N, CA, C and O atoms as CSV, one atom per row, in Angstrom:
chain,resi,resn,atom,element,x,y,z
A,1,UNK,N,N,0.817,-1.192,0.000
A,1,UNK,CA,C,0.000,0.000,0.000
A,1,UNK,C,C,0.867,1.266,0.000
A,1,UNK,O,O,0.525,2.238,0.674
A,2,UNK,N,N,1.937,1.273,-0.713
A,2,UNK,CA,C,2.805,2.442,-0.776
A,2,UNK,C,C,2.204,3.536,-1.658
A,2,UNK,O,O,2.648,4.683,-1.606
A,3,UNK,N,N,1.200,3.192,-2.467
A,3,UNK,CA,C,0.542,4.177,-3.323
A,3,UNK,C,C,-0.374,5.105,-2.535
A,3,UNK,O,O,-0.643,6.225,-2.971
A,4,UNK,N,N,-0.851,4.660,-1.395
A,4,UNK,CA,C,-1.830,5.437,-0.628
A,4,UNK,C,C,-1.318,6.826,-0.238
A,4,UNK,O,O,-2.030,7.801,-0.482
A,5,UNK,N,N,-0.137,6.975,0.350
A,5,UNK,CA,C,0.337,8.325,0.687
A,5,UNK,C,C,0.474,9.207,-0.552
A,5,UNK,O,O,0.185,10.402,-0.499
A,6,UNK,N,N,0.906,8.633,-1.645
A,6,UNK,CA,C,1.041,9.410,-2.876
A,6,UNK,C,C,-0.332,9.880,-3.343
A,6,UNK,O,O,-0.484,11.030,-3.754
A,7,UNK,N,N,-1.321,9.014,-3.286
A,7,UNK,CA,C,-2.676,9.385,-3.697
A,7,UNK,C,C,-3.219,10.495,-2.807
A,7,UNK,O,O,-3.846,11.435,-3.294
A,8,UNK,N,N,-2.980,10.389,-1.504
A,8,UNK,CA,C,-3.447,11.429,-0.588
A,8,UNK,C,C,-2.737,12.745,-0.873
A,8,UNK,O,O,-3.358,13.807,-0.835
A,9,UNK,N,N,-1.447,12.682,-1.155
A,9,UNK,CA,C,-0.702,13.899,-1.501
A,9,UNK,C,C,-1.233,14.499,-2.799
A,9,UNK,O,O,-1.398,15.713,-2.913
A,10,UNK,N,N,-1.496,13.642,-3.764
A,10,UNK,CA,C,-2.039,14.108,-5.044
A,10,UNK,C,C,-3.411,14.756,-4.849
A,10,UNK,O,O,-3.702,15.808,-5.418
A,11,UNK,N,N,-4.237,14.114,-4.042
A,11,UNK,CA,C,-5.569,14.665,-3.779
A,11,UNK,C,C,-5.472,16.008,-3.058
A,11,UNK,O,O,-6.208,16.941,-3.379
A,12,UNK,N,N,-4.576,16.105,-2.096
A,12,UNK,CA,C,-4.407,17.368,-1.363
A,12,UNK,C,C,-3.891,18.457,-2.301
A,12,UNK,O,O,-4.357,19.595,-2.249
A,13,UNK,N,N,-2.944,18.116,-3.146
A,13,UNK,CA,C,-2.427,19.081,-4.116
A,13,UNK,C,C,-3.532,19.527,-5.066
A,13,UNK,O,O,-3.626,20.706,-5.406
A,14,UNK,N,N,-4.358,18.592,-5.488
A,14,UNK,CA,C,-5.480,18.926,-6.370
A,14,UNK,C,C,-6.484,19.810,-5.648
A,14,UNK,O,O,-7.014,20.760,-6.224
A,15,UNK,N,N,-6.740,19.496,-4.398
A,15,UNK,CA,C,-7.672,20.294,-3.597
A,15,UNK,C,C,-7.174,21.734,-3.457
A,15,UNK,O,O,-7.943,22.685,-3.594
A,16,UNK,N,N,-5.885,21.876,-3.185
A,16,UNK,CA,C,-5.297,23.215,-3.059
A,16,UNK,C,C,-5.409,23.971,-4.376
A,16,UNK,O,O,-5.746,25.155,-4.398
A,17,UNK,N,N,-5.127,23.282,-5.460
A,17,UNK,CA,C,-5.196,23.923,-6.788
A,17,UNK,C,C,-6.634,24.338,-7.121
A,17,UNK,O,O,-6.854,25.420,-7.666
A,18,UNK,N,N,-7.602,23.492,-6.799
A,18,UNK,CA,C,-9.013,23.821,-7.057
A,18,UNK,C,C,-9.425,25.032,-6.220
A,18,UNK,O,O,-10.113,25.922,-6.720
A,19,UNK,N,N,-9.011,25.076,-4.956
A,19,UNK,CA,C,-9.322,26.226,-4.108
A,19,UNK,C,C,-8.715,27.503,-4.665
A,19,UNK,O,O,-9.340,28.564,-4.649
A,20,UNK,N,N,-7.496,27.386,-5.156
A,20,UNK,CA,C,-6.831,28.541,-5.766
A,20,UNK,C,C,-7.592,29.001,-7.010
A,20,UNK,O,O,-7.787,30.200,-7.214
A,21,UNK,N,N,-8.014,28.062,-7.828
A,21,UNK,CA,C,-8.779,28.415,-9.029
A,21,UNK,C,C,-10.112,29.064,-8.675
A,21,UNK,O,O,-10.562,29.975,-9.370
A,22,UNK,N,N,-10.736,28.607,-7.613
A,22,UNK,CA,C,-11.994,29.212,-7.156
A,22,UNK,C,C,-11.753,30.661,-6.741
A,22,UNK,O,O,-12.543,31.545,-7.074
A,23,UNK,N,N,-10.661,30.903,-6.013
A,23,UNK,CA,C,-10.333,32.282,-5.611
A,23,UNK,C,C,-10.056,33.160,-6.833
A,23,UNK,O,O,-10.503,34.305,-6.899
A,24,UNK,N,N,-9.326,32.619,-7.784
A,24,UNK,CA,C,-9.014,33.380,-8.999
A,24,UNK,C,C,-10.304,33.694,-9.770
A,24,UNK,O,O,-10.487,34.809,-10.258
A,25,UNK,N,N,-11.180,32.714,-9.872
A,25,UNK,CA,C,-12.449,32.929,-10.578
A,25,UNK,C,C,-13.289,33.999,-9.886
A,25,UNK,O,O,-13.886,34.846,-10.550
A,26,UNK,N,N,-13.336,33.962,-8.559
A,26,UNK,CA,C,-14.095,34.965,-7.808
A,26,UNK,C,C,-13.506,36.353,-8.038
A,26,UNK,O,O,-14.239,37.323,-8.231
A,27,UNK,N,N,-12.170,36.440,-8.014
A,27,UNK,CA,C,-11.506,37.720,-8.262
A,27,UNK,C,C,-11.812,38.233,-9.670
A,27,UNK,O,O,-12.128,39.409,-9.854
A,28,UNK,N,N,-11.718,37.358,-10.646
A,28,UNK,CA,C,-11.991,37.758,-12.033
A,28,UNK,C,C,-13.441,38.166,-12.217
A,28,UNK,O,O,-13.740,39.090,-12.973
A,29,UNK,N,N,-14.336,37.484,-11.534
A,29,UNK,CA,C,-15.761,37.839,-11.609
A,29,UNK,C,C,-15.983,39.244,-11.054
A,29,UNK,O,O,-16.703,40.039,-11.659
A,30,UNK,N,N,-15.374,39.557,-9.913
A,30,UNK,CA,C,-15.488,40.893,-9.327
A,30,UNK,C,C,-14.873,41.947,-10.242
A,30,UNK,O,O,-15.441,43.021,-10.443
A,31,UNK,N,N,-13.702,41.623,-10.793
A,31,UNK,CA,C,-13.029,42.566,-11.683
A,31,UNK,C,C,-13.867,42.808,-12.944
A,31,UNK,O,O,-13.969,43.939,-13.418
A,32,UNK,N,N,-14.453,41.761,-13.473
A,32,UNK,CA,C,-15.289,41.884,-14.654
A,32,UNK,C,C,-16.504,42.764,-14.362
A,32,UNK,O,O,-16.887,43.602,-15.179
A,33,UNK,N,N,-17.099,42.563,-13.197
A,33,UNK,CA,C,-18.256,43.374,-12.798
A,33,UNK,C,C,-17.872,44.850,-12.713
A,33,UNK,O,O,-18.609,45.720,-13.176
A,34,UNK,N,N,-16.714,45.119,-12.119
A,34,UNK,CA,C,-16.228,46.494,-11.998
A,34,UNK,C,C,-15.961,47.098,-13.376
A,34,UNK,O,O,-16.341,48.239,-13.643
A,35,UNK,N,N,-15.317,46.342,-14.237
A,35,UNK,CA,C,-15.003,46.842,-15.581
A,35,UNK,C,C,-16.263,47.095,-16.396
A,35,UNK,O,O,-16.334,48.068,-17.146
A,36,UNK,N,N,-17.252,46.230,-16.254
A,36,UNK,CA,C,-18.518,46.450,-16.969
A,36,UNK,C,C,-19.212,47.725,-16.486
A,36,UNK,O,O,-19.774,48.471,-17.288
A,37,UNK,N,N,-19.170,47.972,-15.181
A,37,UNK,CA,C,-19.766,49.196,-14.635
A,37,UNK,C,C,-19.020,50.423,-15.156
A,37,UNK,O,O,-19.641,51.420,-15.521
A,38,UNK,N,N,-17.687,50.350,-15.189
A,38,UNK,CA,C,-16.894,51.460,-15.720
A,38,UNK,C,C,-17.199,51.687,-17.196
A,38,UNK,O,O,-17.313,52.828,-17.644
A,39,UNK,N,N,-17.330,50.605,-17.943
A,39,UNK,CA,C,-17.637,50.721,-19.365
A,39,UNK,C,C,-18.990,51.391,-19.568
A,39,UNK,O,O,-19.142,52.246,-20.441
A,40,UNK,N,N,-19.963,51.004,-18.767
A,40,UNK,CA,C,-21.295,51.606,-18.874
A,40,UNK,C,C,-21.229,53.102,-18.567
A,40,UNK,O,O,-21.847,53.909,-19.262
A,41,UNK,N,N,-20.480,53.470,-17.524
A,41,UNK,CA,C,-20.337,54.879,-17.161
A,41,UNK,C,C,-19.629,55.660,-18.266
A,41,UNK,O,O,-20.059,56.754,-18.630
A,42,UNK,N,N,-18.550,55.100,-18.796
A,42,UNK,CA,C,-17.809,55.784,-19.855
A,42,UNK,C,C,-18.640,55.912,-21.130
A,42,UNK,O,O,-18.542,56.913,-21.842
A,43,UNK,N,N,-19.443,54.913,-21.413
A,43,UNK,CA,C,-20.312,54.985,-22.588
A,43,UNK,C,C,-21.342,56.101,-22.420
A,43,UNK,O,O,-21.626,56.839,-23.363
A,44,UNK,N,N,-21.895,56.217,-21.220
A,44,UNK,CA,C,-22.867,57.285,-20.949
A,44,UNK,C,C,-22.197,58.652,-21.064
A,44,UNK,O,O,-22.774,59.585,-21.623
A,45,UNK,N,N,-20.982,58.768,-20.534
A,45,UNK,CA,C,-20.241,60.030,-20.648
A,45,UNK,C,C,-19.960,60.366,-22.109
A,45,UNK,O,O,-20.112,61.514,-22.525
A,46,UNK,N,N,-19.551,59.365,-22.887
A,46,UNK,CA,C,-19.272,59.579,-24.309
A,46,UNK,C,C,-20.528,60.057,-25.028
A,46,UNK,O,O,-20.474,60.987,-25.833
A,47,UNK,N,N,-21.658,59.417,-24.735
A,47,UNK,CA,C,-22.909,59.815,-25.372
A,47,UNK,C,C,-23.264,61.261,-25.033
A,47,UNK,O,O,-23.708,62.015,-25.899
A,48,UNK,N,N,-23.065,61.647,-23.763
A,48,UNK,CA,C,-23.348,63.028,-23.362
A,48,UNK,C,C,-22.410,63.995,-24.075
A,48,UNK,O,O,-22.841,65.052,-24.537
A,49,UNK,N,N,-21.137,63.639,-24.166
A,49,UNK,CA,C,-20.181,64.507,-24.872
A,49,UNK,C,C,-20.547,64.645,-26.355
A,49,UNK,O,O,-20.406,65.722,-26.934
A,50,UNK,N,N,-21.007,63.571,-26.954
A,50,UNK,CA,C,-21.398,63.643,-28.364
A,50,UNK,C,C,-22.614,64.558,-28.536
A,50,UNK,O,O,-22.694,65.317,-29.502
A,51,UNK,N,N,-23.564,64.479,-27.589
A,51,UNK,CA,C,-24.727,65.376,-27.663
A,51,UNK,C,C,-24.294,66.827,-27.482
A,51,UNK,O,O,-24.761,67.716,-28.194
A,52,UNK,N,N,-23.397,67.060,-26.523
A,52,UNK,CA,C,-22.885,68.423,-26.299
A,52,UNK,C,C,-22.156,68.937,-27.531
A,52,UNK,O,O,-22.315,70.097,-27.911
A,53,UNK,N,N,-21.367,68.089,-28.148
A,53,UNK,CA,C,-20.628,68.471,-29.352
A,53,UNK,C,C,-21.591,68.832,-30.475
A,53,UNK,O,O,-21.399,69.833,-31.165
A,54,UNK,N,N,-22.606,68.033,-30.654
A,54,UNK,CA,C,-23.588,68.309,-31.714
A,54,UNK,C,C,-24.309,69.623,-31.447
A,54,UNK,O,O,-24.532,70.409,-32.368
A,55,UNK,N,N,-24.675,69.865,-30.194
A,55,UNK,CA,C,-25.364,71.115,-29.851
A,55,UNK,C,C,-24.438,72.311,-30.070
A,55,UNK,O,O,-24.877,73.346,-30.572
A,56,UNK,N,N,-23.179,72.182,-29.706
A,56,UNK,CA,C,-22.218,73.269,-29.912
A,56,UNK,C,C,-22.022,73.538,-31.400
A,56,UNK,O,O,-21.913,74.690,-31.821
A,57,UNK,N,N,-21.977,72.475,-32.188
A,57,UNK,CA,C,-21.823,72.636,-33.637
A,57,UNK,C,C,-22.993,73.429,-34.223
A,57,UNK,O,O,-22.804,74.315,-35.056
A,58,UNK,N,N,-24.201,73.091,-33.772
A,58,UNK,CA,C,-25.396,73.798,-34.261
A,58,UNK,C,C,-25.313,75.275,-33.877
A,58,UNK,O,O,-25.613,76.150,-34.689
A,59,UNK,N,N,-24.906,75.547,-32.636
A,59,UNK,CA,C,-24.802,76.954,-32.207
A,59,UNK,C,C,-23.750,77.712,-33.014
A,59,UNK,O,O,-23.983,78.850,-33.420
A,60,UNK,N,N,-22.603,77.092,-33.247
A,60,UNK,CA,C,-21.538,77.753,-34.011
A,60,UNK,C,C,-21.993,77.993,-35.447
A,60,UNK,O,O,-21.770,79.075,-35.992
A,61,UNK,N,N,-22.623,77.009,-36.059
A,61,UNK,CA,C,-23.113,77.180,-37.429
A,61,UNK,C,C,-24.156,78.285,-37.488
A,61,UNK,O,O,-24.195,79.056,-38.447
A,62,UNK,N,N,-24.998,78.364,-36.470
A,62,UNK,CA,C,-26.003,79.424,-36.415
A,62,UNK,C,C,-25.341,80.794,-36.297
A,62,UNK,O,O,-25.749,81.748,-36.959
A,63,UNK,N,N,-24.314,80.883,-35.449
A,63,UNK,CA,C,-23.594,82.151,-35.308
A,63,UNK,C,C,-22.917,82.551,-36.613
A,63,UNK,O,O,-22.927,83.726,-36.978
A,64,UNK,N,N,-22.343,81.610,-37.303
A,64,UNK,CA,C,-21.693,81.900,-38.587
A,64,UNK,C,C,-22.710,82.428,-39.583
A,64,UNK,O,O,-22.448,83.402,-40.288
A,65,UNK,N,N,-23.854,81.796,-39.641
A,65,UNK,CA,C,-24.909,82.253,-40.565
A,65,UNK,C,C,-25.370,83.657,-40.212
A,65,UNK,O,O,-25.574,84.485,-41.100
A,66,UNK,N,N,-25.534,83.931,-38.923
A,66,UNK,CA,C,-25.946,85.277,-38.507
A,66,UNK,C,C,-24.894,86.303,-38.859
A,66,UNK,O,O,-25.223,87.416,-39.270
A,67,UNK,N,N,-23.611,85.938,-38.700
A,67,UNK,CA,C,-22.536,86.861,-39.057
A,67,UNK,C,C,-22.530,87.132,-40.560
A,67,UNK,O,O,-22.281,88.260,-40.987
A,68,UNK,N,N,-22.805,86.097,-41.367
A,68,UNK,CA,C,-22.873,86.284,-42.811
A,68,UNK,C,C,-24.006,87.221,-43.192
A,68,UNK,O,O,-23.854,88.068,-44.072
A,69,UNK,N,N,-25.134,87.064,-42.528
A,69,UNK,CA,C,-26.278,87.949,-42.802
A,69,UNK,C,C,-25.940,89.388,-42.420
A,69,UNK,O,O,-26.244,90.317,-43.168
A,70,UNK,N,N,-25.318,89.573,-41.265
A,70,UNK,CA,C,-24.937,90.918,-40.819
A,70,UNK,C,C,-23.918,91.517,-41.771
A,70,UNK,O,O,-24.001,92.696,-42.116
A,71,UNK,N,N,-22.958,90.706,-42.195
A,71,UNK,CA,C,-21.916,91.185,-43.113
A,71,UNK,C,C,-22.528,91.563,-44.463
A,71,UNK,O,O,-22.147,92.565,-45.068
A,72,UNK,N,N,-23.482,90.750,-44.927
A,72,UNK,CA,C,-24.108,91.034,-46.211
A,72,UNK,C,C,-24.964,92.292,-46.145
A,72,UNK,O,O,-25.117,93.000,-47.141
A,73,UNK,N,N,-25.518,92.565,-44.972
A,73,UNK,CA,C,-26.371,93.746,-44.820
A,73,UNK,C,C,-25.549,95.026,-44.703
A,73,UNK,O,O,-26.082,96.122,-44.875
A,74,UNK,N,N,-24.266,94.895,-44.414
A,74,UNK,CA,C,-23.426,96.079,-44.213
A,74,UNK,C,C,-23.004,96.706,-45.509
A,74,UNK,O,O,-22.294,97.711,-45.507
């Protein structure tokens, strides 16, 4: 029965490795959750910036048109 201690050592090593993998998976799950939340926030910020940019473009184009009208009237 000299195989028995080796089997127990192998099982213990496997148990330790499985526990380590469980910890790594839990960490990655938390990190993924955090990254998804950050991505959602950044996407919302990007969308707001794009709306602001579009609104600013409309205002600038309107000002340019008004300046052209004023210049033409002079």
